[in-house]
N, C-alpha and C positions, 0 to 999 in steps of 0.2 A: 584511842577510846572511841567506840562506835556510838554514834548519836542515834537514838531511837525516837520516833515520833509517837507521843502519847495521844491516842485517839479517845474521844469522848465515848463513843459507842463501841463495845467489844465485838468480837467475831460472832457472837451469838445474838447480836442485836439488842443487847441490854445496856442500860446506863448504870454505872456504879453509884450507889447511894452513899451518903455520908461525906466525910472530909477526905479529899484526895491527898495523897502524899506527894504527888508531883504535879506540875502544871499540865494543862491540856494544850497540845500543840495543834491538833486538828479537830475541828468540830464537824464530824462526819454524820450529821443529823439524818441523812438519807439512808443510812445503814440501820436505823432503828427498826425494830420488829413491830411495825404498825399493824394492828389487827382490827377486824370488824367487831361489832358487839357480839357476834356469834363465835368469836375467837378464831376466825379464819384469817390467814395472812392477806394483806391488801396487795393489789397489783402495783407494779412500778409506777404506772400512770397515776393511780390513786394516791400513792405515797407522795409523788411530786406535787400533786394538787392539794393535798391535805396540810402540808407544812407552810404556815404563814411566817413571814419574816418581819422583824421590826428592829428599829434602832431607837433607843431612848436615852436622852442625856438630861441631866438635871444639875443644877448648882444652887447653893444656898449661902446666904450671908446673914449677919444679924438683922438686917432690915428687909430682906426680900428673898424670894425663891423663884427659880426659873426652871421651866421644863420644855423639852422639844422632843417630838417623836415623828418618825417616818415609818409607815406601816404598809407592807405589801400583802394584800389578801387575795392575790391572784386575779380575781375578777374586778376588783376595785383597789385603788390606792388611796391612802389618807395621810395627812400630815397635820400637825398642830404645834403651837407653842403657846406658852403663857408666862406672864411675869406678874407676881403678886407682891405688893408693897404692904408689909405688916403694919407700918405706922399709919398709913392713910386708909387701909382696907381696899385699895383700888387694885383691880385686876385688868391687865391688858392681855387679850387673847385673840388668836386667829386660827382658823382651821380651813383645810381644803380637802375635798374628796373628789376623786376623778376616776372614771372607768379606765 
């Protein structure tokens, strides 16, 4: 049986909308057909610079909620976390932004 990699972006640079029948193996976001407001294709350099990346994790329990994010905006990076206690209304948070 031949294993095929299911890519997020198809060969025409489009994302399939709706519910996918199979899992995505490759998130090939740089293959997206990114265009200007005048509907012209963006250059490879512009495509690389336009895609921001982030990781967000959250967890919740009956008494609290926690969140953590790391964001890469190319020129600046940012990270933050928070922990909120529902019972006391107290929030612990910290953030960092760096070029």
